[in-house]
C-alpha positions, 0 to 999 in steps of 0.5 A: 467308237466306243472304247474297249478296255482291258485291265484290272479293277483298279482302273475304275475305283469308283472315283468321280468322273473328272469331266464333272468334278472339274466344272462343278465349282463353276456351276456353283459360282454361277448359281450362288447370285441367283439363289441370293437374289430370290432369297432377298427379292423374292418374286421380283428376282424369280420372275426376272430369271424366269423371263430371261432363262425359261422364256416365261414371256407375259404368261403367268408363272402359275399354270391355271386349272383350265390350262391343266384341264385342257392339256389333260383333255387334249392327250391321246387315249394311248398316252392316257392309257400308258399314264394310267398303267404307270401310275397304278404300278408306281402306286402299288409299289409305293404302298408296299414300301410305306413303313407300317406304324408299331407300338408294343411292349418290348419288355414289361412296361416298356412300350416302344414304336413308331408313328409315320407322318407325311411331310407337310409340303413337297416340291417336284422338279420336272425337267423340260429341256432337251426332253420334257419328262412327264414320266418324272412328274409320275416318279415323284408326285405319285410317291408324295401322294401315296405318302399322304403329302398334303401339298405337292407343287410341280416346277418345270421351265417349259412344261409340255402338254403331257406334263401339264396333263399328267398333273391334272390326272393326278389331281395336282393344281400347283404347277409353275413354269419355272426351272433352273437354280431359281425354281429350286431357290423359290421352293427353298425359301418361299416367295410371294407366288411359291410357298416354301417346301420341306423337300425338293425332289427330282432331277435336273440339269447341272445348275439344278444340282448345284442349287440343290447341293448348295441349299441342302440343309435349308430345305430337304433334298432327295440327293444331288444327281449328275448325268445318267449312267448304266452298267451291264454285267454279262458273260454272254448275251445278244449283242442287239439287246445290249446295244440297245440298252446302252444306247437307251442311256446314252441318248439321255445326255452327251455326258451320260455313261453307257458301260458293259463289263464282260469276260468275253472279248467276242461279246465285247467286239460284237456289241461295239459293232452293234452300237454303231449299226443302231446308231446309224438309224437312231433319231437321237444319234447326235446326243447318243454318239457324244455319249458313247464317244466320250464317257462310255465304255466296254471292259473286258476282264478275266472273270465275273468276280472282278467285274462285281468288284468294279461294279461295287466300286462304281455304284452305278445308277442302273445296274443291269445283271444279265445273270440274276444269280450275281445279286447276292454279291451286289452291295452299291447300285441305285436300282438293279435289272435282273435278266436279259428281259428287264430293260432299263426302259421298263424302270424309267417308265412303268414297272413301278420303282421310281426312276429317280436315282443316285448317280456318280457313286452316291449309290454307295450311300443310298438307293433311289427315291422311294415313298420313305422320302416323303414321310417322317418315321417318329419314334415314341416311348412310354415307360411304366413306373416299374420299367422306369425303375429298372432303367434308372441305374443305367440312365442316371449312370450314363447321365452323370458320366457325361456331367449332365446331373439334371438328366440323372435327377429327372429319373430320380425325382420320379422314384421319390415316395 
């Protein structure tokens, strides 16, 4: 049964879960030889690992366009309609997030601004282990398309027909049957079969996370994501709804965390009982039970100010605020769901924002994946002679204070008559 905790905010200071940090080094150790083998031997190593770890067998690494088309044609109308709804909403939201270009005078003769250019190539990692996730393909590739990325490749160890069909729906033809650290290495370094990309996005298991962490810098990444998590803040509410939201997160992974912070002992007890009732009929109870019994909890605190303090310290991936008026006090969260009619499931599939989100406190640093992760905002500067003359004293003074004489002379040579 889920733990019900009592105490001060100091009990949850936002520090990483020790169960996860204790094993991170072992995953790094396991992944390093794979990365180095793919770097050195390229396709030879990639194919070996794909056959050993991804059950590739004798199938080709790259999925043929015919297979993609056949998968799309085999999808039922209901799924196609659902995918179309999600695609439209994701694209609509991404279009609104896309930075607008600007170039104008900020002062006489000093024209400044920026241009927006897409990355040249992006790799989207789509999990297909315990639960194949075509939704992750949509939540990554649609953003890249909206940004204008000309080359998008998909890697997935055992892609389901829905994953393949969604790739075809989006017009993406570069799909590979490979996963784990070997897929990340191939996209980062490039092999004979998989050309390198500029950025890798998408969640994965601990080996994928370790590979992304170790290769950050050699290739762009979104962030290193761990097991999923939700934090619900509610002074009152329907125990059935809250329990359902917690179990929706718990069923992802035994290491997932479902957390409720409330000021009501009555609500805490009712939610704990309701979780047990719903687990009795949940098909994914074997996984959800492990999550509920290990990393999940219900905390009863004296007031909502303390609940907010704890929430900002934890910086949860998903934050559910049953009282929307609390939003102004939130500083750290991957994404926020306002009100009791906004389940996290909506964000996972079809509301519009990407479900690729930071976990384990990384939301202190950034929000979820967005279209801005797929573009470069490049500053531009143009000075008239008079504007440069006005700026000249500041530039030359600062340059000489740093001992960079040529910098100063590069300004002064332009003012010589």
